[in-house]
PDB file with SEQRES, HELIX, SHEET and CRYST1 records, atoms N, CA, C and O in Angstrom:
SEQRES   1 A   87  UNK UNK UNK UNK UNK UNK UNK UNK UNK UNK UNK UNK UNK          
SEQRES   2 A   87  UNK UNK UNK UNK UNK UNK UNK UNK UNK UNK UNK UNK UNK          
SEQRES   3 A   87  UNK UNK UNK UNK UNK UNK UNK UNK UNK UNK UNK UNK UNK          
SEQRES   4 A   87  UNK UNK UNK UNK UNK UNK UNK UNK UNK UNK UNK UNK UNK          
SEQRES   5 A   87  UNK UNK UNK UNK UNK UNK UNK UNK UNK UNK UNK UNK UNK          
SEQRES   6 A   87  UNK UNK UNK UNK UNK UNK UNK UNK UNK UNK UNK UNK UNK          
SEQRES   7 A   87  UNK UNK UNK UNK UNK UNK UNK UNK UNK                          
HELIX    1 AA1 UNK A   18  UNK A   38  1                                  21    
HELIX    2 AA2 UNK A   62  UNK A   72  1                                  11    
HELIX    3 AA3 UNK A   74  UNK A   82  1                                   9    
SHEET    1 AA1 3 UNK A   5  UNK A   7  0                                        
SHEET    2 AA1 3 UNK A  10  UNK A  15 -1                                        
SHEET    3 AA1 3 UNK A  45  UNK A  50  1                                        
CRYST1    1.000    1.000    1.000  90.00  90.00  90.00 P 1           1          
ATOM      1  N   UNK A   1      53.777  81.540 227.980  1.00  0.00           N  
ATOM      2  CA  UNK A   1      54.180  80.208 228.365  1.00  0.00           C  
ATOM      3  C   UNK A   1      53.397  79.231 227.582  1.00  0.00           C  
ATOM      4  O   UNK A   1      52.230  79.460 227.262  1.00  0.00           O  
ATOM      5  N   UNK A   2      54.073  78.054 227.241  1.00  0.00           N  
ATOM      6  CA  UNK A   2      53.499  76.946 226.558  1.00  0.00           C  
ATOM      7  C   UNK A   2      52.878  75.940 227.395  1.00  0.00           C  
ATOM      8  O   UNK A   2      53.157  75.926 228.594  1.00  0.00           O  
ATOM      9  N   UNK A   3      52.035  75.063 226.889  1.00  0.00           N  
ATOM     10  CA  UNK A   3      51.561  73.950 227.676  1.00  0.00           C  
ATOM     11  C   UNK A   3      52.650  73.039 228.029  1.00  0.00           C  
ATOM     12  O   UNK A   3      53.493  72.843 227.154  1.00  0.00           O  
ATOM     13  N   UNK A   4      52.784  72.441 229.169  1.00  0.00           N  
ATOM     14  CA  UNK A   4      53.781  71.545 229.519  1.00  0.00           C  
ATOM     15  C   UNK A   4      53.809  70.208 228.774  1.00  0.00           C  
ATOM     16  O   UNK A   4      52.764  69.629 228.478  1.00  0.00           O  
ATOM     17  N   UNK A   5      55.035  69.721 228.471  1.00  0.00           N  
ATOM     18  CA  UNK A   5      55.217  68.402 227.720  1.00  0.00           C  
ATOM     19  C   UNK A   5      55.432  67.318 228.805  1.00  0.00           C  
ATOM     20  O   UNK A   5      55.984  67.544 229.882  1.00  0.00           O  
ATOM     21  N   UNK A   6      54.971  66.192 228.438  1.00  0.00           N  
ATOM     22  CA  UNK A   6      55.355  65.108 229.309  1.00  0.00           C  
ATOM     23  C   UNK A   6      55.953  64.017 228.564  1.00  0.00           C  
ATOM     24  O   UNK A   6      55.309  63.389 227.723  1.00  0.00           O  
ATOM     25  N   UNK A   7      57.221  63.759 228.860  1.00  0.00           N  
ATOM     26  CA  UNK A   7      58.041  62.843 228.210  1.00  0.00           C  
ATOM     27  C   UNK A   7      58.455  61.769 229.329  1.00  0.00           C  
ATOM     28  O   UNK A   7      59.168  62.120 230.269  1.00  0.00           O  
ATOM     29  N   UNK A   8      57.982  60.429 229.201  1.00  0.00           N  
ATOM     30  CA  UNK A   8      58.217  59.516 230.201  1.00  0.00           C  
ATOM     31  C   UNK A   8      57.617  59.954 231.401  1.00  0.00           C  
ATOM     32  O   UNK A   8      56.419  60.233 231.453  1.00  0.00           O  
ATOM     33  N   UNK A   9      58.483  60.042 232.499  1.00  0.00           N  
ATOM     34  CA  UNK A   9      57.946  60.589 233.759  1.00  0.00           C  
ATOM     35  C   UNK A   9      58.614  61.976 233.925  1.00  0.00           C  
ATOM     36  O   UNK A   9      58.924  62.301 235.071  1.00  0.00           O  
ATOM     37  N   UNK A  10      58.842  62.739 233.011  1.00  0.00           N  
ATOM     38  CA  UNK A  10      59.420  64.007 233.152  1.00  0.00           C  
ATOM     39  C   UNK A  10      58.459  65.035 232.538  1.00  0.00           C  
ATOM     40  O   UNK A  10      58.079  64.892 231.376  1.00  0.00           O  
ATOM     41  N   UNK A  11      58.057  66.068 233.293  1.00  0.00           N  
ATOM     42  CA  UNK A  11      57.197  67.104 232.837  1.00  0.00           C  
ATOM     43  C   UNK A  11      58.102  68.231 232.516  1.00  0.00           C  
ATOM     44  O   UNK A  11      58.818  68.695 233.403  1.00  0.00           O  
ATOM     45  N   UNK A  12      58.123  68.716 231.279  1.00  0.00           N  
ATOM     46  CA  UNK A  12      58.948  69.764 230.774  1.00  0.00           C  
ATOM     47  C   UNK A  12      58.106  71.007 230.581  1.00  0.00           C  
ATOM     48  O   UNK A  12      57.162  71.049 229.793  1.00  0.00           O  
ATOM     49  N   UNK A  13      58.519  72.075 231.386  1.00  0.00           N  
ATOM     50  CA  UNK A  13      57.885  73.357 231.384  1.00  0.00           C  
ATOM     51  C   UNK A  13      58.672  74.337 230.723  1.00  0.00           C  
ATOM     52  O   UNK A  13      59.719  74.720 231.243  1.00  0.00           O  
ATOM     53  N   UNK A  14      58.220  74.855 229.462  1.00  0.00           N  
ATOM     54  CA  UNK A  14      59.049  75.916 228.751  1.00  0.00           C  
ATOM     55  C   UNK A  14      58.555  77.214 229.067  1.00  0.00           C  
ATOM     56  O   UNK A  14      57.358  77.483 228.968  1.00  0.00           O  
ATOM     57  N   UNK A  15      59.450  78.066 229.458  1.00  0.00           N  
ATOM     58  CA  UNK A  15      59.140  79.456 229.854  1.00  0.00           C  
ATOM     59  C   UNK A  15      59.613  80.355 228.764  1.00  0.00           C  
ATOM     60  O   UNK A  15      60.534  79.943 228.059  1.00  0.00           O  
ATOM     61  N   UNK A  16      59.078  81.587 228.525  1.00  0.00           N  
ATOM     62  CA  UNK A  16      59.256  82.481 227.518  1.00  0.00           C  
ATOM     63  C   UNK A  16      60.284  83.507 227.903  1.00  0.00           C  
ATOM     64  O   UNK A  16      60.969  84.055 227.040  1.00  0.00           O  
ATOM     65  N   UNK A  17      60.412  83.792 229.246  1.00  0.00           N  
ATOM     66  CA  UNK A  17      61.456  84.844 229.610  1.00  0.00           C  
ATOM     67  C   UNK A  17      61.978  84.452 231.060  1.00  0.00           C  
ATOM     68  O   UNK A  17      61.397  83.617 231.752  1.00  0.00           O  
ATOM     69  N   UNK A  18      63.058  85.089 231.435  1.00  0.00           N  
ATOM     70  CA  UNK A  18      63.743  84.909 232.636  1.00  0.00           C  
ATOM     71  C   UNK A  18      62.839  85.102 233.847  1.00  0.00           C  
ATOM     72  O   UNK A  18      62.978  84.358 234.818  1.00  0.00           O  
ATOM     73  N   UNK A  19      62.028  85.950 233.838  1.00  0.00           N  
ATOM     74  CA  UNK A  19      61.173  86.286 234.942  1.00  0.00           C  
ATOM     75  C   UNK A  19      60.229  85.086 235.277  1.00  0.00           C  
ATOM     76  O   UNK A  19      60.120  84.633 236.416  1.00  0.00           O  
ATOM     77  N   UNK A  20      59.477  84.552 234.057  1.00  0.00           N  
ATOM     78  CA  UNK A  20      58.577  83.328 234.253  1.00  0.00           C  
ATOM     79  C   UNK A  20      59.513  82.223 234.812  1.00  0.00           C  
ATOM     80  O   UNK A  20      59.113  81.534 235.751  1.00  0.00           O  
ATOM     81  N   UNK A  21      60.686  82.034 234.298  1.00  0.00           N  
ATOM     82  CA  UNK A  21      61.539  80.920 234.672  1.00  0.00           C  
ATOM     83  C   UNK A  21      61.804  80.883 236.130  1.00  0.00           C  
ATOM     84  O   UNK A  21      61.690  79.854 236.796  1.00  0.00           O  
ATOM     85  N   UNK A  22      62.176  82.087 236.629  1.00  0.00           N  
ATOM     86  CA  UNK A  22      62.499  82.288 238.104  1.00  0.00           C  
ATOM     87  C   UNK A  22      61.235  82.034 238.883  1.00  0.00           C  
ATOM     88  O   UNK A  22      61.266  81.416 239.948  1.00  0.00           O  
ATOM     89  N   UNK A  23      60.249  82.452 238.419  1.00  0.00           N  
ATOM     90  CA  UNK A  23      58.928  82.249 239.343  1.00  0.00           C  
ATOM     91  C   UNK A  23      58.432  80.875 239.261  1.00  0.00           C  
ATOM     92  O   UNK A  23      57.955  80.391 240.288  1.00  0.00           O  
ATOM     93  N   UNK A  24      58.473  80.170 238.183  1.00  0.00           N  
ATOM     94  CA  UNK A  24      58.116  78.748 238.216  1.00  0.00           C  
ATOM     95  C   UNK A  24      59.141  77.907 239.027  1.00  0.00           C  
ATOM     96  O   UNK A  24      58.781  76.978 239.750  1.00  0.00           O  
ATOM     97  N   UNK A  25      60.489  78.294 238.862  1.00  0.00           N  
ATOM     98  CA  UNK A  25      61.541  77.653 239.641  1.00  0.00           C  
ATOM     99  C   UNK A  25      61.253  77.762 241.049  1.00  0.00           C  
ATOM    100  O   UNK A  25      61.469  76.782 241.762  1.00  0.00           O  
ATOM    101  N   UNK A  26      60.794  78.822 241.541  1.00  0.00           N  
ATOM    102  CA  UNK A  26      60.586  78.953 242.998  1.00  0.00           C  
ATOM    103  C   UNK A  26      59.534  78.097 243.445  1.00  0.00           C  
ATOM    104  O   UNK A  26      59.523  77.701 244.611  1.00  0.00           O  
ATOM    105  N   UNK A  27      58.580  77.751 242.560  1.00  0.00           N  
ATOM    106  CA  UNK A  27      57.461  76.900 242.987  1.00  0.00           C  
ATOM    107  C   UNK A  27      57.600  75.481 242.646  1.00  0.00           C  
ATOM    108  O   UNK A  27      56.723  74.691 242.994  1.00  0.00           O  
ATOM    109  N   UNK A  28      58.614  75.102 242.003  1.00  0.00           N  
ATOM    110  CA  UNK A  28      58.927  73.757 241.419  1.00  0.00           C  
ATOM    111  C   UNK A  28      58.550  72.668 242.496  1.00  0.00           C  
ATOM    112  O   UNK A  28      57.732  71.800 242.192  1.00  0.00           O  
ATOM    113  N   UNK A  29      59.097  72.693 243.679  1.00  0.00           N  
ATOM    114  CA  UNK A  29      58.832  71.634 244.710  1.00  0.00           C  
ATOM    115  C   UNK A  29      57.464  71.549 245.015  1.00  0.00           C  
ATOM    116  O   UNK A  29      56.974  70.424 245.115  1.00  0.00           O  
ATOM    117  N   UNK A  30      56.698  72.633 245.195  1.00  0.00           N  
ATOM    118  CA  UNK A  30      55.279  72.566 245.421  1.00  0.00           C  
ATOM    119  C   UNK A  30      54.448  72.056 244.250  1.00  0.00           C  
ATOM    120  O   UNK A  30      53.423  71.405 244.453  1.00  0.00           O  
ATOM    121  N   UNK A  31      54.887  72.350 243.020  1.00  0.00           N  
ATOM    122  CA  UNK A  31      54.182  71.878 241.884  1.00  0.00           C  
ATOM    123  C   UNK A  31      54.470  70.370 241.821  1.00  0.00           C  
ATOM    124  O   UNK A  31      53.531  69.587 241.683  1.00  0.00           O  
ATOM    125  N   UNK A  32      55.678  69.959 241.912  1.00  0.00           N  
ATOM    126  CA  UNK A  32      55.952  68.592 241.841  1.00  0.00           C  
ATOM    127  C   UNK A  32      55.235  67.689 242.916  1.00  0.00           C  
ATOM    128  O   UNK A  32      54.764  66.588 242.632  1.00  0.00           O  
ATOM    129  N   UNK A  33      55.192  68.248 244.174  1.00  0.00           N  
ATOM    130  CA  UNK A  33      54.432  67.547 245.190  1.00  0.00           C  
ATOM    131  C   UNK A  33      53.039  67.405 245.003  1.00  0.00           C  
ATOM    132  O   UNK A  33      52.468  66.372 245.353  1.00  0.00           O  
ATOM    133  N   UNK A  34      52.354  68.488 244.406  1.00  0.00           N  
ATOM    134  CA  UNK A  34      51.043  68.522 244.206  1.00  0.00           C  
ATOM    135  C   UNK A  34      50.685  67.428 243.077  1.00  0.00           C  
ATOM    136  O   UNK A  34      49.827  66.580 243.322  1.00  0.00           O  
ATOM    137  N   UNK A  35      51.339  67.456 241.863  1.00  0.00           N  
ATOM    138  CA  UNK A  35      51.254  66.634 240.855  1.00  0.00           C  
ATOM    139  C   UNK A  35      51.317  65.255 241.180  1.00  0.00           C  
ATOM    140  O   UNK A  35      50.474  64.445 240.795  1.00  0.00           O  
ATOM    141  N   UNK A  36      52.460  64.926 241.996  1.00  0.00           N  
ATOM    142  CA  UNK A  36      52.698  63.601 242.443  1.00  0.00           C  
ATOM    143  C   UNK A  36      51.693  62.922 243.270  1.00  0.00           C  
ATOM    144  O   UNK A  36      51.425  61.721 243.225  1.00  0.00           O  
ATOM    145  N   UNK A  37      51.097  63.924 244.125  1.00  0.00           N  
ATOM    146  CA  UNK A  37      50.098  63.396 245.097  1.00  0.00           C  
ATOM    147  C   UNK A  37      48.714  63.243 244.398  1.00  0.00           C  
ATOM    148  O   UNK A  37      47.971  62.320 244.733  1.00  0.00           O  
ATOM    149  N   UNK A  38      48.370  64.097 243.469  1.00  0.00           N  
ATOM    150  CA  UNK A  38      47.207  64.098 242.758  1.00  0.00           C  
ATOM    151  C   UNK A  38      47.016  62.924 241.736  1.00  0.00           C  
ATOM    152  O   UNK A  38      45.914  62.439 241.477  1.00  0.00           O  
ATOM    153  N   UNK A  39      48.165  62.531 241.200  1.00  0.00           N  
ATOM    154  CA  UNK A  39      48.241  61.499 240.266  1.00  0.00           C  
ATOM    155  C   UNK A  39      48.664  60.220 240.853  1.00  0.00           C  
ATOM    156  O   UNK A  39      48.768  59.203 240.168  1.00  0.00           O  
ATOM    157  N   UNK A  40      48.907  60.258 242.106  1.00  0.00           N  
ATOM    158  CA  UNK A  40      49.484  59.116 242.824  1.00  0.00           C  
ATOM    159  C   UNK A  40      50.728  58.443 242.080  1.00  0.00           C  
ATOM    160  O   UNK A  40      50.910  57.229 241.991  1.00  0.00           O  
ATOM    161  N   UNK A  41      51.432  59.297 241.637  1.00  0.00           N  
ATOM    162  CA  UNK A  41      52.768  58.802 240.947  1.00  0.00           C  
ATOM    163  C   UNK A  41      53.840  59.695 241.468  1.00  0.00           C  
ATOM    164  O   UNK A  41      53.826  60.907 241.249  1.00  0.00           O  
ATOM    165  N   UNK A  42      54.789  59.085 242.172  1.00  0.00           N  
ATOM    166  CA  UNK A  42      55.772  59.864 242.864  1.00  0.00           C  
ATOM    167  C   UNK A  42      57.182  59.702 242.033  1.00  0.00           C  
ATOM    168  O   UNK A  42      58.249  60.093 242.507  1.00  0.00           O  
ATOM    169  N   UNK A  43      57.083  59.152 240.882  1.00  0.00           N  
ATOM    170  CA  UNK A  43      58.175  59.023 239.987  1.00  0.00           C  
ATOM    171  C   UNK A  43      58.258  60.251 239.025  1.00  0.00           C  
ATOM    172  O   UNK A  43      59.264  60.403 238.332  1.00  0.00           O  
ATOM    173  N   UNK A  44      57.301  61.055 238.976  1.00  0.00           N  
ATOM    174  CA  UNK A  44      57.382  62.277 238.108  1.00  0.00           C  
ATOM    175  C   UNK A  44      58.358  63.321 238.652  1.00  0.00           C  
ATOM    176  O   UNK A  44      58.469  63.613 239.843  1.00  0.00           O  
ATOM    177  N   UNK A  45      59.069  63.859 237.616  1.00  0.00           N  
ATOM    178  CA  UNK A  45      59.922  64.959 237.929  1.00  0.00           C  
ATOM    179  C   UNK A  45      59.544  66.161 236.919  1.00  0.00           C  
ATOM    180  O   UNK A  45      58.840  66.050 235.915  1.00  0.00           O  
ATOM    181  N   UNK A  46      60.112  67.236 237.361  1.00  0.00           N  
ATOM    182  CA  UNK A  46      59.762  68.553 236.625  1.00  0.00           C  
ATOM    183  C   UNK A  46      61.110  69.131 236.131  1.00  0.00           C  
ATOM    184  O   UNK A  46      62.053  69.322 236.900  1.00  0.00           O  
ATOM    185  N   UNK A  47      61.149  69.395 234.831  1.00  0.00           N  
ATOM    186  CA  UNK A  47      62.225  70.144 234.289  1.00  0.00           C  
ATOM    187  C   UNK A  47      61.692  71.528 233.589  1.00  0.00           C  
ATOM    188  O   UNK A  47      60.787  71.566 232.754  1.00  0.00           O  
ATOM    189  N   UNK A  48      62.395  72.616 234.066  1.00  0.00           N  
ATOM    190  CA  UNK A  48      61.993  73.849 233.653  1.00  0.00           C  
ATOM    191  C   UNK A  48      63.128  74.368 232.651  1.00  0.00           C  
ATOM    192  O   UNK A  48      64.314  74.343 232.979  1.00  0.00           O  
ATOM    193  N   UNK A  49      62.696  74.834 231.424  1.00  0.00           N  
ATOM    194  CA  UNK A  49      63.556  75.239 230.421  1.00  0.00           C  
ATOM    195  C   UNK A  49      63.185  76.633 230.018  1.00  0.00           C  
ATOM    196  O   UNK A  49      62.004  76.959 229.902  1.00  0.00           O  
ATOM    197  N   UNK A  50      64.185  77.465 229.802  1.00  0.00           N  
ATOM    198  CA  UNK A  50      64.080  78.797 229.214  1.00  0.00           C  
ATOM    199  C   UNK A  50      64.186  78.789 227.656  1.00  0.00           C  
ATOM    200  O   UNK A  50      65.223  78.451 227.085  1.00  0.00           O  
ATOM    201  N   UNK A  51      63.122  79.155 227.042  1.00  0.00           N  
ATOM    202  CA  UNK A  51      63.049  79.127 225.510  1.00  0.00           C  
ATOM    203  C   UNK A  51      63.790  80.373 225.079  1.00  0.00           C  
ATOM    204  O   UNK A  51      63.742  81.449 225.676  1.00  0.00           O  
ATOM    205  N   UNK A  52      64.499  80.110 223.952  1.00  0.00           N  
ATOM    206  CA  UNK A  52      65.249  81.192 223.436  1.00  0.00           C  
ATOM    207  C   UNK A  52      64.276  81.999 222.573  1.00  0.00           C  
ATOM    208  O   UNK A  52      63.377  81.508 221.890  1.00  0.00           O  
ATOM    209  N   UNK A  53      64.583  83.365 222.696  1.00  0.00           N  
ATOM    210  CA  UNK A  53      63.662  84.178 221.872  1.00  0.00           C  
ATOM    211  C   UNK A  53      64.101  84.201 220.418  1.00  0.00           C  
ATOM    212  O   UNK A  53      65.223  84.571 220.074  1.00  0.00           O  
ATOM    213  N   UNK A  54      63.086  83.755 219.522  1.00  0.00           N  
ATOM    214  CA  UNK A  54      63.533  83.738 218.136  1.00  0.00           C  
ATOM    215  C   UNK A  54      63.217  85.062 217.381  1.00  0.00           C  
ATOM    216  O   UNK A  54      63.978  85.529 216.533  1.00  0.00           O  
ATOM    217  N   UNK A  55      62.133  85.587 217.720  1.00  0.00           N  
ATOM    218  CA  UNK A  55      61.855  86.940 217.203  1.00  0.00           C  
ATOM    219  C   UNK A  55      61.911  88.006 218.173  1.00  0.00           C  
ATOM    220  O   UNK A  55      60.928  88.312 218.847  1.00  0.00           O  
ATOM    221  N   UNK A  56      63.071  88.604 218.271  1.00  0.00           N  
ATOM    222  CA  UNK A  56      63.305  89.636 219.174  1.00  0.00           C  
ATOM    223  C   UNK A  56      62.596  90.935 218.601  1.00  0.00           C  
ATOM    224  O   UNK A  56      62.818  91.253 217.432  1.00  0.00           O  
ATOM    225  N   UNK A  57      61.895  91.561 219.257  1.00  0.00           N  
ATOM    226  CA  UNK A  57      61.058  92.692 218.821  1.00  0.00           C  
ATOM    227  C   UNK A  57      62.013  93.961 218.808  1.00  0.00           C  
ATOM    228  O   UNK A  57      62.714  94.259 219.775  1.00  0.00           O  
ATOM    229  N   UNK A  58      61.977  94.622 217.718  1.00  0.00           N  
ATOM    230  CA  UNK A  58      62.993  95.775 217.432  1.00  0.00           C  
ATOM    231  C   UNK A  58      62.084  97.029 217.366  1.00  0.00           C  
ATOM    232  O   UNK A  58      61.036  97.064 216.722  1.00  0.00           O  
ATOM    233  N   UNK A  59      62.568  98.013 218.066  1.00  0.00           N  
ATOM    234  CA  UNK A  59      61.802  99.313 217.979  1.00  0.00           C  
ATOM    235  C   UNK A  59      62.298 100.036 216.750  1.00  0.00           C  
ATOM    236  O   UNK A  59      63.502 100.218 216.565  1.00  0.00           O  
ATOM    237  N   UNK A  60      61.403 100.431 215.945  1.00  0.00           N  
ATOM    238  CA  UNK A  60      61.763 101.159 214.749  1.00  0.00           C  
ATOM    239  C   UNK A  60      61.766 102.696 214.901  1.00  0.00           C  
ATOM    240  O   UNK A  60      61.021 103.240 215.716  1.00  0.00           O  
ATOM    241  N   UNK A  61      62.549 103.343 214.166  1.00  0.00           N  
ATOM    242  CA  UNK A  61      62.526 104.719 214.246  1.00  0.00           C  
ATOM    243  C   UNK A  61      61.556 105.176 213.008  1.00  0.00           C  
ATOM    244  O   UNK A  61      61.022 104.331 212.289  1.00  0.00           O  
ATOM    245  N   UNK A  62      61.378 106.524 212.825  1.00  0.00           N  
ATOM    246  CA  UNK A  62      60.544 106.958 211.851  1.00  0.00           C  
ATOM    247  C   UNK A  62      60.866 106.476 210.374  1.00  0.00           C  
ATOM    248  O   UNK A  62      60.000 106.010 209.632  1.00  0.00           O  
ATOM    249  N   UNK A  63      62.104 106.625 210.046  1.00  0.00           N  
ATOM    250  CA  UNK A  63      62.576 106.253 208.737  1.00  0.00           C  
ATOM    251  C   UNK A  63      62.445 104.684 208.489  1.00  0.00           C  
ATOM    252  O   UNK A  63      62.135 104.251 207.379  1.00  0.00           O  
ATOM    253  N   UNK A  64      62.676 103.925 209.485  1.00  0.00           N  
ATOM    254  CA  UNK A  64      62.467 102.431 209.262  1.00  0.00           C  
ATOM    255  C   UNK A  64      60.995 102.054 209.194  1.00  0.00           C  
ATOM    256  O   UNK A  64      60.634 101.136 208.457  1.00  0.00           O  
ATOM    257  N   UNK A  65      60.092 102.771 209.982  1.00  0.00           N  
ATOM    258  CA  UNK A  65      58.740 102.642 209.754  1.00  0.00           C  
ATOM    259  C   UNK A  65      58.223 102.862 208.343  1.00  0.00           C  
ATOM    260  O   UNK A  65      57.497 102.067 207.746  1.00  0.00           O  
ATOM    261  N   UNK A  66      58.701 104.101 207.833  1.00  0.00           N  
ATOM    262  CA  UNK A  66      58.282 104.468 206.489  1.00  0.00           C  
ATOM    263  C   UNK A  66      58.749 103.377 205.397  1.00  0.00           C  
ATOM    264  O   UNK A  66      58.014 102.969 204.498  1.00  0.00           O  
ATOM    265  N   UNK A  67      60.126 102.951 205.614  1.00  0.00           N  
ATOM    266  CA  UNK A  67      60.546 101.940 204.678  1.00  0.00           C  
ATOM    267  C   UNK A  67      59.717 100.676 204.773  1.00  0.00           C  
ATOM    268  O   UNK A  67      59.395 100.058 203.759  1.00  0.00           O  
ATOM    269  N   UNK A  68      59.377 100.299 205.975  1.00  0.00           N  
ATOM    270  CA  UNK A  68      58.507  99.037 206.148  1.00  0.00           C  
ATOM    271  C   UNK A  68      57.134  99.272 205.466  1.00  0.00           C  
ATOM    272  O   UNK A  68      56.631  98.327 204.858  1.00  0.00           O  
ATOM    273  N   UNK A  69      56.563 100.332 205.517  1.00  0.00           N  
ATOM    274  CA  UNK A  69      55.234 100.824 204.966  1.00  0.00           C  
ATOM    275  C   UNK A  69      55.445 100.727 203.429  1.00  0.00           C  
ATOM    276  O   UNK A  69      54.662 100.065 202.748  1.00  0.00           O  
ATOM    277  N   UNK A  70      56.427 101.339 202.917  1.00  0.00           N  
ATOM    278  CA  UNK A  70      56.709 101.441 201.486  1.00  0.00           C  
ATOM    279  C   UNK A  70      56.899 100.038 200.848  1.00  0.00           C  
ATOM    280  O   UNK A  70      56.515  99.848 199.694  1.00  0.00           O  
ATOM    281  N   UNK A  71      57.510  99.008 201.609  1.00  0.00           N  
ATOM    282  CA  UNK A  71      57.589  97.711 201.131  1.00  0.00           C  
ATOM    283  C   UNK A  71      56.276  96.945 200.992  1.00  0.00           C  
ATOM    284  O   UNK A  71      56.115  96.046 200.166  1.00  0.00           O  
ATOM    285  N   UNK A  72      55.319  97.374 201.882  1.00  0.00           N  
ATOM    286  CA  UNK A  72      54.073  96.665 201.960  1.00  0.00           C  
ATOM    287  C   UNK A  72      53.056  97.309 201.101  1.00  0.00           C  
ATOM    288  O   UNK A  72      52.079  96.672 200.707  1.00  0.00           O  
ATOM    289  N   UNK A  73      53.272  98.687 200.765  1.00  0.00           N  
ATOM    290  CA  UNK A  73      52.278  99.461 199.870  1.00  0.00           C  
ATOM    291  C   UNK A  73      52.923 100.305 198.939  1.00  0.00           C  
ATOM    292  O   UNK A  73      53.277 101.434 199.281  1.00  0.00           O  
ATOM    293  N   UNK A  74      53.118  99.864 197.767  1.00  0.00           N  
ATOM    294  CA  UNK A  74      53.876 100.742 196.768  1.00  0.00           C  
ATOM    295  C   UNK A  74      53.290 102.060 196.493  1.00  0.00           C  
ATOM    296  O   UNK A  74      54.036 102.984 196.168  1.00  0.00           O  
ATOM    297  N   UNK A  75      51.989 102.234 196.596  1.00  0.00           N  
ATOM    298  CA  UNK A  75      51.225 103.540 196.354  1.00  0.00           C  
ATOM    299  C   UNK A  75      51.826 104.532 197.276  1.00  0.00           C  
ATOM    300  O   UNK A  75      51.960 105.668 196.820  1.00  0.00           O  
ATOM    301  N   UNK A  76      52.202 104.312 198.466  1.00  0.00           N  
ATOM    302  CA  UNK A  76      52.855 105.171 199.406  1.00  0.00           C  
ATOM    303  C   UNK A  76      53.987 105.978 198.785  1.00  0.00           C  
ATOM    304  O   UNK A  76      54.124 107.189 198.954  1.00  0.00           O  
ATOM    305  N   UNK A  77      54.763 105.233 198.075  1.00  0.00           N  
ATOM    306  CA  UNK A  77      55.924 105.887 197.349  1.00  0.00           C  
ATOM    307  C   UNK A  77      55.542 107.043 196.410  1.00  0.00           C  
ATOM    308  O   UNK A  77      56.146 108.115 196.357  1.00  0.00           O  
ATOM    309  N   UNK A  78      54.406 106.682 195.631  1.00  0.00           N  
ATOM    310  CA  UNK A  78      53.967 107.839 194.735  1.00  0.00           C  
ATOM    311  C   UNK A  78      53.368 108.980 195.439  1.00  0.00           C  
ATOM    312  O   UNK A  78      53.399 110.101 194.930  1.00  0.00           O  
ATOM    313  N   UNK A  79      52.814 108.754 196.604  1.00  0.00           N  
ATOM    314  CA  UNK A  79      52.217 109.868 197.510  1.00  0.00           C  
ATOM    315  C   UNK A  79      53.385 110.699 198.015  1.00  0.00           C  
ATOM    316  O   UNK A  79      53.362 111.926 197.923  1.00  0.00           O  
ATOM    317  N   UNK A  80      54.372 110.059 198.529  1.00  0.00           N  
ATOM    318  CA  UNK A  80      55.600 110.894 199.072  1.00  0.00           C  
ATOM    319  C   UNK A  80      56.165 111.556 197.985  1.00  0.00           C  
ATOM    320  O   UNK A  80      56.613 112.667 198.270  1.00  0.00           O  
ATOM    321  N   UNK A  81      56.288 111.183 196.740  1.00  0.00           N  
ATOM    322  CA  UNK A  81      56.911 111.849 195.679  1.00  0.00           C  
ATOM    323  C   UNK A  81      56.053 113.004 195.145  1.00  0.00           C  
ATOM    324  O   UNK A  81      56.529 114.089 194.809  1.00  0.00           O  
ATOM    325  N   UNK A  82      54.725 112.681 195.090  1.00  0.00           N  
ATOM    326  CA  UNK A  82      53.801 113.675 194.682  1.00  0.00           C  
ATOM    327  C   UNK A  82      53.655 114.812 195.508  1.00  0.00           C  
ATOM    328  O   UNK A  82      53.496 115.906 194.967  1.00  0.00           O  
ATOM    329  N   UNK A  83      53.689 114.704 196.878  1.00  0.00           N  
ATOM    330  CA  UNK A  83      53.533 115.732 197.886  1.00  0.00           C  
ATOM    331  C   UNK A  83      54.784 116.236 198.436  1.00  0.00           C  
ATOM    332  O   UNK A  83      54.813 117.071 199.339  1.00  0.00           O  
ATOM    333  N   UNK A  84      55.925 115.674 197.834  1.00  0.00           N  
ATOM    334  CA  UNK A  84      57.239 115.993 198.305  1.00  0.00           C  
ATOM    335  C   UNK A  84      57.555 115.930 199.790  1.00  0.00           C  
ATOM    336  O   UNK A  84      58.129 116.830 200.403  1.00  0.00           O  
ATOM    337  N   UNK A  85      57.141 114.821 200.297  1.00  0.00           N  
ATOM    338  CA  UNK A  85      57.197 114.555 201.734  1.00  0.00           C  
ATOM    339  C   UNK A  85      58.627 114.095 202.258  1.00  0.00           C  
ATOM    340  O   UNK A  85      59.328 113.371 201.551  1.00  0.00           O  
ATOM    341  N   UNK A  86      58.996 114.474 203.359  1.00  0.00           N  
ATOM    342  CA  UNK A  86      60.179 114.109 204.001  1.00  0.00           C  
ATOM    343  C   UNK A  86      60.011 113.712 205.453  1.00  0.00           C  
ATOM    344  O   UNK A  86      59.030 114.056 206.112  1.00  0.00           O  
ATOM    345  N   UNK A  87      61.010 112.969 205.929  1.00  0.00           N  
ATOM    346  CA  UNK A  87      61.038 112.625 207.304  1.00  0.00           C  
ATOM    347  C   UNK A  87      62.048 113.449 208.052  1.00  0.00           C  
ATOM    348  O   UNK A  87      62.207 113.284 209.261  1.00  0.00           O  
TER     349      UNK A  87                                                      
END                                                                             
C-alpha cells in the first residue's frame, strides 16, 4: 500500500489488491472520523482506489527459467552445449 495522497480536502488511499481495498473500506468511516476529529477539519473525505496491477507475476516452468538465464548470461549456452544438457 502506498502513502495516502491529499488533494484539496480529499484523502486518496491507493490499495494494491482487493483484500486491502475491502479491509480499508470496512474501516473507512472510523478512519474518516478519527482524522476529522484529530485535525479539527470536518470537511475531509476519504476516497479508496484499487490500483491496477502493472507487473503481474508469472510462474515460470523449467524451460522458461533456462531461457531467461541464457538471456542474462551467454556463457550458460556454451555450458549446455559442452555438457550436452537437456531439460
